[in-house]
Structure formats: structure tokens, C-alpha cells
C-alpha positions in Angstrom: -0.2 0.0 -0.3 1.5 3.2 -0.9 2.1 5.6 1.8 -1.0 8.2 0.0 -3.1 4.8 0.3 -2.6 4.4 4.0 -3.1 7.9 4.9 -6.8 7.6 3.2 -7.5 4.3 5.2 -9.6 5.2 8.2 -11.9 3.5 10.3 -13.4 5.9 13.1 -14.4 3.5 15.3 -10.8 1.9 15.6 -9.3 5.2 15.9 -11.8 6.3 18.9 -11.0 2.8 20.4 -6.6 3.2 20.7 -7.4 5.9 23.3 -7.5 5.4 26.6 -6.2 3.1 29.6 -7.1 -0.3 29.4 -8.2 0.1 33.0 -9.8 3.2 33.3 -13.8 3.6 33.0 -15.0 4.3 29.6 -18.6 5.0 30.3 -20.6 5.5 33.5 -24.1 4.2 32.9 -26.7 5.9 35.7 -30.2 5.2 35.0 -32.6 5.3 37.6 -32.5 1.5 38.5 -29.0 0.5 37.3 -25.1 1.8 37.8 -22.7 0.5 36.0 -19.3 1.2 34.9 -17.7 0.3 31.8 -14.1 0.3 31.6 -11.8 0.6 28.1 -11.1 -2.9 28.4 -14.7 -4.1 28.5 -15.5 -1.7 26.0 -12.7 -2.5 23.3 -14.2 -6.3 23.5 -17.7 -5.8 23.5 -17.2 -3.5 20.0 -15.1 -6.1 18.5 -17.6 -9.2 19.5 -20.6 -6.6 18.1 -18.7 -6.2 14.8 -18.3 -10.0 14.8 -22.3 -10.4 15.6 -23.1 -8.2 12.7 -20.9 -10.2 10.6 -22.2 -13.5 11.3 -26.2 -12.4 11.0 -24.7 -11.2 7.2 -24.4 -7.3 7.6 -22.4 -6.2 5.0 -20.2 -3.4 4.3 -21.8 0.0 4.0 -25.3 -1.8 5.0 -27.6 0.2 7.3 -27.9 -0.5 10.9 -30.8 1.2 13.0 -30.0 2.1 16.4 -33.4 3.5 18.1 -32.0 3.1 21.8 -32.0 5.2 24.9 -28.3 6.3 26.1 -26.8 3.5 27.7 -23.1 1.0 27.2 -25.3 -1.3 24.4 -25.9 1.8 22.0 -22.1 2.9 22.1 -21.3 -1.0 21.4 -23.9 -1.0 18.2 -22.6 2.3 17.0 -18.6 1.5 17.0 -19.4 -2.0 16.4 -20.9 -1.2 13.1 -18.6 1.0 12.2 -16.0 -1.7 13.0 -17.5 -3.5 10.5 -17.8 -1.2 8.0 -21.8 -1.2 8.4 -23.5 2.1 8.6 -25.2 2.9 11.8 -28.1 5.0 11.6 -29.5 7.1 14.8 -32.6 7.6 15.2 -34.9 9.6 18.0 -35.9 7.9 21.0 -38.8 10.6 21.7 -40.8 9.2 19.0 -43.4 6.5 19.6 -42.7 2.9 18.4 -44.5 2.9 15.5 -42.7 6.0 14.3 -39.6 4.1 13.5 -41.3 2.3 10.6 -40.7 5.2 7.8 -37.0 4.9 8.6 -36.7 1.2 8.6 -38.0 1.4 5.2 -36.5 4.8 4.0 -33.1 3.2 5.4 -33.4 -0.1 4.0 -31.5 -1.1 7.6 -30.3 -4.6 7.2 -30.4 -4.6 10.9 -32.3 -2.7 14.2 -30.9 -2.2 17.7 -33.6 -1.5 19.5 -36.1 -1.8 22.9 -38.6 -5.0 22.9 -41.5 -2.3 22.6 -40.1 -1.1 19.2 -39.5 -4.7 18.2 -42.6 -5.9 18.8 -44.1 -3.5 16.4 -41.3 -4.1 13.6 -42.3 -7.6 13.6 -45.7 -6.8 13.3 -45.5 -4.4 10.4 -42.4 -4.6 8.6 -42.0 -7.1 5.5 -39.2 -8.4 4.8 -38.3 -8.3 8.5 -34.7 -7.0 9.2 -32.5 -8.9 11.9 -33.5 -7.2 15.1 -31.7 -7.3 18.2 -33.4 -5.9 21.5 -32.0 -4.3 24.9 -33.1 -4.7 28.2 -32.7 -3.9 31.5 -29.5 -5.7 33.3 -28.0 -6.9 29.9 -31.1 -8.7 28.8 -32.2 -9.1 25.5 -31.3 -10.4 22.5 -28.5 -8.5 21.8 -26.7 -9.8 24.9 -27.3 -13.2 23.4 -25.6 -12.4 20.5 -22.2 -11.1 22.3 -22.1 -12.3 25.5 -19.0 -15.0 25.2 -18.6 -14.6 21.2 -15.1 -14.1 19.5 -14.5 -10.7 18.5 -13.5 -9.4 15.5 -9.8 -9.6 14.8 -9.3 -6.3 12.7 -11.5 -3.5 11.8 -13.0 -3.3 8.2 -10.6 -1.2 5.9 -12.5 1.6 5.3 -12.0 4.7 3.5 -11.8 8.4 5.2 -14.4 9.5 2.8 -16.7 6.1 3.2 -20.0 6.5 5.0 -19.9 6.1 8.7 -23.3 6.7 9.8 -26.5 8.5 9.4 -28.1 11.4 11.9 -31.5 12.3 11.0 -32.3 16.3 10.5 -35.7 17.8 10.1 -34.5 20.4 7.6 -36.6 23.7 6.2 -39.3 20.9 5.0 -39.8 19.8 8.5 -39.6 16.1 6.7 -37.0 14.1 8.5 -33.8 13.9 6.5 -30.7 11.0 6.3 -27.9 13.1 7.2 -24.4 10.9 5.6 -21.5 11.7 7.5 -18.2 10.2 6.6 -15.6 8.5 8.4 -13.0 11.8 8.7 -15.9 13.9 9.4 -15.6 12.7 13.4 -11.6 12.9 13.4 -12.3 16.6 12.0 -14.5 17.6 14.8 -12.7 15.8 17.9 -9.0 18.1 16.0 -10.9 21.2 16.0 -13.9 22.1 18.6 -12.6 18.7 20.5 -9.1 20.2 20.9 -9.2 23.7 20.4 -12.5 24.6 22.9 -12.9 21.9 25.2 -9.5 20.9 25.4 -10.4 17.2 26.4 -8.0 15.2 28.3 -7.8 11.7 29.6 -9.2 13.1 33.3 -11.9 14.5 32.2 -15.3 13.2 32.7 -18.5 14.0 30.2 -22.0 14.8 30.8 -24.9 15.9 28.6 -28.4 16.1 28.8 -28.8 16.0 24.9 -29.1 12.2 24.0 -26.7 10.8 21.5 -29.1 10.4 18.7 -28.7 14.2 18.2 -25.2 15.4 17.0 -24.4 17.5 19.7 -24.9 14.6 22.2 -23.2 12.3 19.7 -20.4 14.3 20.4 -20.6 15.3 24.2 -21.5 11.8 25.2 -19.1 9.7 23.0 -16.6 10.7 20.3 -15.2 13.6 22.3 -14.3 11.7 25.6 -13.6 8.3 24.2 -11.3 9.9 21.2 -9.2 11.5 24.9 -9.5 8.4 26.8 -11.8 10.1 29.2 -14.9 9.2 30.6 -19.0 9.8 29.7 -22.0 9.8 32.0 -24.8 8.1 30.0 -28.2 8.5 31.5 -31.4 7.1 29.4 -33.9 8.8 31.3 -35.4 11.9 30.0 -34.2 15.1 31.4 -35.6 16.1 34.5 -33.8 18.7 37.0 -33.8 16.9 39.9 -32.3 13.6 38.0 -29.5 16.1 36.3 -28.8 17.5 39.7 -28.4 13.9 41.3 -25.7 13.2 38.4 -23.8 16.5 38.6 -23.3 16.0 42.3 -22.6 11.9 42.2 -20.5 12.1 39.3 -18.6 15.2 39.6 -18.0 15.9 35.4 -15.5 18.4 34.2 -17.5 19.0 31.0 -21.4 19.7 30.9 -23.5 20.0 27.5 -26.9 21.4 27.4 -29.3 23.4 25.7 -30.4 26.6 27.4 -33.7 25.4 28.6 -31.9 23.1 30.6 -30.0 25.8 32.2 -32.6 27.8 32.9 -34.4 24.6 34.5 -31.5 23.8 36.6 -31.0 27.5 37.7 -35.1 27.4 38.8 -34.7 24.4 40.8 -31.1 24.7 42.2 -30.8 22.6 45.2 -28.9 23.6 48.4 -25.9 21.9 47.4 -25.9 23.0 43.6 -23.1 25.2 44.0 -20.7 22.0 45.5 -22.3 20.1 42.4 -20.9 22.2 39.4 -17.8 23.3 41.1 -15.5 20.9 39.0 -17.0 21.7 35.9 -14.3 23.5 33.8 -16.4 23.9 30.3 -20.2 24.4 30.6 -21.4 24.5 26.6 -24.5 25.4 25.3 -26.1 25.2 21.9 -29.2 24.0 19.8 -30.9 26.9 20.6 -29.7 30.9 20.9 -28.8 31.7 24.6 -30.5 34.4 26.2 -28.2 36.9 27.4 -30.2 37.1 30.5 -29.8 33.2 31.3 -26.1 33.8 30.8 -26.0 36.5 33.4 -28.1 34.6 35.8 -26.0 31.6 35.6 -22.6 33.6 36.4 -24.3 35.7 39.1 -25.6 32.1 40.7 -22.3 29.8 40.3 -19.9 32.3 38.9 -19.5 30.1 35.6 -19.5 31.1 31.8 -21.6 29.4 29.7 -19.9 28.6 26.2 -22.4 29.2 23.6 -22.1 28.2 20.4 -23.5 26.8 16.7 -23.1 23.9 15.2 -26.2 21.6 13.1 -26.4 18.1 12.2 -24.8 18.8 9.0 -21.8 20.4 10.4 -21.7 17.3 12.9 -20.5 19.5 15.7 -20.0 23.5 17.0 -18.2 25.7 14.5 -18.7 28.8 15.6 -18.0 29.4 19.5 -17.4 31.6 22.1 -14.3 30.5 23.7 -13.4 30.2 27.5 -12.7 33.2 29.4 -13.9 34.9 26.4 -17.6 34.9 26.4 -19.5 37.6 25.1 -23.5 37.2 25.4 -25.9 37.7 22.8 -22.8 36.5 20.1 -21.7 32.7 19.1 -18.0 33.8 18.8 -15.6 32.9 16.3 -15.3 30.3 13.8 -13.3 27.3 15.7 -10.2 26.5 14.2 -10.2 24.2 11.1 -13.9 26.0 9.8 -14.2 28.8 7.6 -17.3 30.5 8.3 -18.9 33.9 5.9 -22.1 36.0 5.5 -23.1 36.4 1.9 -26.6 38.0 0.0 -28.6 35.9 -2.1 -26.0 36.1 -4.7 -23.5 34.2 -2.6 -21.2 37.2 -2.7 -19.9 38.2 0.8 -21.6 40.9 2.8 -19.8 43.8 4.4 -19.3 43.3 8.5 -22.6 44.6 10.1 -24.9 43.3 7.1 -27.0 40.8 7.6 -26.9 37.8 5.2 -27.1 34.0 4.7 -24.5 31.9 6.4 -22.2 29.6 4.9 -19.0 27.3 6.3 -16.5 25.2 5.3 -15.0 22.5 6.8 -13.8 19.1 7.0 -16.6 17.7 9.1 -19.3 18.7 6.7 -21.8 15.5 5.9 -21.8 14.2 2.0 -25.3 15.4 1.8 -28.7 14.3 2.4 -29.7 10.8 1.8 -32.3 10.4 -1.4 -33.2 14.2 -1.5 -30.8 15.4 -4.4 -33.1 19.1 -4.3 -32.7 19.7 -1.0 -28.4 18.8 -0.9 -28.0 20.6 -4.2 -29.4 23.6 -2.1 -27.6 23.0 1.2 -24.5 22.3 -0.4 -22.3 24.3 -2.3 -19.1 22.4 -3.4 -17.2 22.9 -0.1 -19.8 25.4 1.8 -23.2 24.6 3.2 -25.6 26.7 3.5 -26.8 26.5 7.3 -30.5 28.3 6.6 -29.6 31.1 9.6 -29.4 34.3 8.7 -26.3 36.3 10.4 -24.3 39.1 10.8 -20.3 39.1 11.7 -19.5 41.8 14.1 -16.7 44.3 13.9 -14.0 42.0 16.2 -15.1 38.9 13.9 -17.5 37.2 15.9 -21.1 36.2 14.6 -24.6 36.9 15.7 -27.4 34.5 14.3 -30.5 36.2 13.7 -33.0 33.4 13.0 -34.0 31.0 10.3 -34.4 31.9 6.7 -37.6 29.6 7.0 -40.5 28.9 9.2 -39.1 26.1 11.6 -38.7 26.7 15.2 -36.1 25.5 17.4 -37.7 24.3 21.0 -35.9 22.8 23.8 -32.9 22.1 21.0 -34.9 20.3 18.8 -36.6 21.5 15.1 -39.8 22.1 14.9 -42.1 21.6 11.9 -45.1 24.1 12.7 -47.2 22.4 9.8 -46.7 19.0 11.5 -48.5 20.4 14.9 -50.8 22.6 12.7 -52.1 19.1 11.2 -52.6 17.6 14.5 -54.5 20.2 16.4 -56.5 21.1 12.9 -58.0 17.6 12.8 -59.9 18.4 16.7 -63.5 18.8 16.1 -64.5 22.4 16.5 -61.3 23.9 15.1 -61.5 25.8 11.8 -58.3 26.8 11.1 -54.6 27.1 12.8 -51.6 28.8 12.6 -48.3 27.8 15.0 -46.1 30.5 15.9 -42.9 30.7 18.2 -42.7 32.8 21.2 -40.6 34.2 23.5 -41.3 32.6 26.7 -39.7 33.3 30.4 -36.2 34.0 30.4 -36.5 34.1 26.5 -36.4 30.9 25.8 -39.2 29.7 22.2 -42.4 28.5 23.3 -44.9 27.1 20.6 -48.5 29.1 20.5 -51.6 27.7 18.7 -53.5 30.4 17.2 -56.8 28.4 16.3 -59.8 30.1 14.9 -63.4 28.6 16.6 -66.7 29.2 17.2 -67.0 31.6 19.9 -67.6 30.7 23.4 -66.2 27.2 22.6 -62.3 28.0 23.5 -62.2 26.7 27.4 -63.7 23.1 26.0 -61.7 22.8 22.7 -58.6 23.5 24.4 -58.9 20.6 26.4 -59.5 18.6 23.4 -56.5 20.0 21.8 -54.4 19.7 24.3 -55.8 15.7 24.7 -54.9 15.9 20.7 -51.2 17.2 21.3 -50.4 14.4 24.1 -51.8 11.3 21.8 -50.3 12.7 18.7 -47.1 14.6 19.5 -43.5 14.1 21.5 -43.6 16.6 24.2 -41.3 19.2 22.9 -44.0 19.9 19.9 -46.7 20.4 22.0 -48.0 24.2 22.2 -47.4 25.9 25.5 -49.9 28.5 24.9 -52.8 29.0 22.7 -54.8 32.1 21.4 -58.5 31.5 20.2 -59.2 34.1 17.3 -61.8 34.8 14.7 -59.6 34.9 11.5 -55.9 34.5 10.7 -54.1 37.5 9.1 -53.5 36.1 5.2 -51.4 37.7 2.1 -53.9 38.7 -1.2 -52.3 34.8 -2.3 -54.1 33.2 0.9 -50.9 32.9 2.9 -51.3 33.0 6.6 -49.0 35.5 7.6 -47.0 34.3 10.8 -45.5 37.3 11.6 -48.5 39.2 11.8 -49.8 37.2 14.5 -47.1 37.9 17.2 -48.4 41.4 17.0 -52.1 40.6 16.9 -51.8 38.5 20.0 -49.4 40.8 21.8 -46.4 38.0 22.2 -43.1 38.6 21.3 -41.3 36.8 18.6 -38.7 34.0 19.7 -35.3 34.9 21.0 -32.9 36.3 17.9 -35.8 36.4 15.6 -36.3 39.8 13.7 -39.6 41.6 13.9 -41.3 42.4 11.1 
């Protein structure tokens, strides 16, 4: 093999697993019912056993393996084991109902699914032909463990190229329909060498904890490849976020790296226990991403705990954060400067760079940008422009080289770090008996965080009863983060001459503020 071929060869699972002291703790699994520590020696063995199991089950290189699991050690084994074997893990939200996984199985043509018994039951009843299904339960139960326990390990990783597909993540995109984002082996390596080295400065003594789950691009870096590539430890918690549970983990595990979205920081502030100051005393990096960090929240946390929250901007397409404040140099209301290894520019409609201080569309260039969207040629052409990615954000470059994001170029809303499509929510509300019309908009809630508001046209005098029916329908049909927090009952919706709803006009009509960072009309 030539030196050029050697440089092109990269299996990112093997690269990650070559770090870490054999006797060190890689994963700290902390659930309400279990506490398990996984050392680096066991992690390496389980990943290689998982890879061998995929090979025995007939999973070949570049075939997809769907992973639909709460955060747990088996999630890490499946992700790295698939990559080790040359297969492509596809990470899917666990916030969805079991039946919601079916479209992902079909679109990805997954040959294997790693999931819970509840999802497996739905797949076995509804999916033909049925992919290989391995289940994971508490206490190391389920068919995954039957497949790997005491099984021989794969001796060597599949010889993948650095530009081969390594894994997929799902992103909502501008239309609200999830898009498969195809990432390569090199993408993780670049994120580790850029954000991991220059902003986090991860080292083997670190303990990382994220409230964002592994199926998020943000959580995948925070809880998997940043700590493991440095030989550090990661805390995994399978349950949904709750302030009390998070404070317990902070107090007991004493992480040094903490990753959350602004709504989590707000909730932690509001429900801080008596020992909160001591619980966060060991944190040397507190990172925020997923949605804009309100200045008031930055200052409130700083005043309460004396710590800066490092705000940054990333996306599923860029894999992780590419614009960031720096430790000790945080500027509230700004996303900081480009992370080393990335180039950022603001352009007009013709992709011509605009002057500092002028608003325009945000473009970014860097080695971690995805190859494109699966089976979405038009969307890929719109977003991926040669080496540049159009992020879909409106931004301004400040005179000092830092950037401010003004909002999205579309109507998508980000709630608790997750994209929400207003039409999806509107379709659920509009199906309720008594609803004539509905438009869903974002509003600045307490502390400046985005909340969903359902603006409903109904028969006069029926608002109270209708609200109860709408709330029941949303509880049955939508994940929690997609449910409206507020309701406004109107006689009509403002529309353009062509009949389109004027969403911006609804803010003024019902007397609410637009979400933080979104310019007013």
C-alpha cells in the first residue's frame, strides 16, 4: 500500500478505541435503577464482539444498521461495532412512539435494527421483509446480549476509506420532514481535532456529561467521540431530562465537561438544590448549543455560580459546533468566532460576501461537513455548495470577527434544542373537532426561550372546551417538545393576498414577542 493509500485509510471506530487506558473507566451508566461502569478493556471487547455478531448475521459493508435506543453502553457498542465492521449505523430519535420508527426502517433499507422490545414488537408485526432485530433490556437482557456474550471478537476493523460513509444522523431540515444526513469517517476526526482540541481541550482525566441524547449530533460528540477519543469518561443517562435527576448526577459524578441546551440551564437554575454550588464546582467547561442562549440566562448563571456558559452554533450537517465563544472570552448574545478548522462567511442572495455589520445568509466550510442528504438530491444541491454548506441561518458578522445569528431563513422553530415544523403541529390541532383553522408560531417564553403558540380559529364561546380537546390530541399525537405551551383563540388568521398565513403578523395581533434572536417584521 502506498503512503497515500495509508493516509486515506481510516476506520473511525478503531481510531477512537485506540485511546484510553486499558484499566480506565470509559462509560458510567447511571439510570434510575442501574449503575454500571464499563472500562476501556471491556468497551474494546464488546465493540469487537458486536462487529463479529453483525458479520455472522450477514450484515455487509455499507449496509445500514438502525439504532433506536435510550442512551446506554449497548448504544455505544452498536454504533462503534457497526462502524468497525464497515456497516453504517443510523441514529434515530427515541422521543418518538414505537410505530414512528417504521418509516426510518423503510427509507434506510436497514438490514439490522438495535432497539427496545417495544419497538421490536411493532417492527415484527408491520415490517416485511423483517430486518435482523436485536433487543436491549435492563440488566444486560435482550437478544443483543445473547448475540455477543462469550462470542469471539472481530480481530481487525474493516479497511474503510476516510471518505466512506460511516454513520447517518437525522435532521428535520426546512420542510420539517426528517432528512438522512450522511457523515463520513473523516468527519468525527475533524470535529475531535478542531472543537474537541481547541475549545474543550479534552484530556484523559475529564468526565463528560450531556443532557442531550446520543441520537443528536450535539449529544453524540459530547457523550461519545469527544471523551472516548481522549481516553476520558462519559456519563450516560437513559431517562428523559429532569432537573432533579440532572442535579443528582452532577452531584454524584462531578463531571468536568457539561453539555446542555438553554432550556436545561434555565430549569437547573430554577430548581437548584442547596448543594448546587458544590455540584458544579468541578465543571471547567459548560457548553450550550441547540438554540440561542439568552443573554439574561448567561448572566443569571454567572451570577449564581460564577461560571461562563460557552455558547456556540453547530448543526447536524456540520456534525458539531463550528462557531463558538472561547473559554474566558464569552460574549453574551454572540456566538463567538469560527472554531479552528472552519471558515465562515455571510453572503447575499447571490452568494457574494457582505460587509461586516450587514445581514445575510450564513455559509460554513470545514472537513466535518456531511456528504449530503440521503435520497434528497434537490435539498442536497440547495444546502451543499461545493465545499460550502448553507446553514439556513441569517447572520451578521461583528467588527471583531464574532458572529450573531438573527434567525432561520424559513419558518422552522427550535424548541428545547429540537427543530419543530409548524405544519406538523397544525395538522394535529386542525384535526380536532371544532377547530376551523390553526397556525403555530414561536414566542419568547420565560427567560427568552422559544415556546410554541397555537393560534386557533373556532366558534365563539367554545374556547375553553376546545382547548382541553386540543391538549388531549397533542398529548396523544405529538412528542412533548412539539406540543403548544400557549393558545390564542381568534376570529380569523391574517393572510396575504394569495391566501398564505402571515405568521409574523400573529405576534402583533395576539400581543406576544417573537422568539429570541428572530427579527421583528
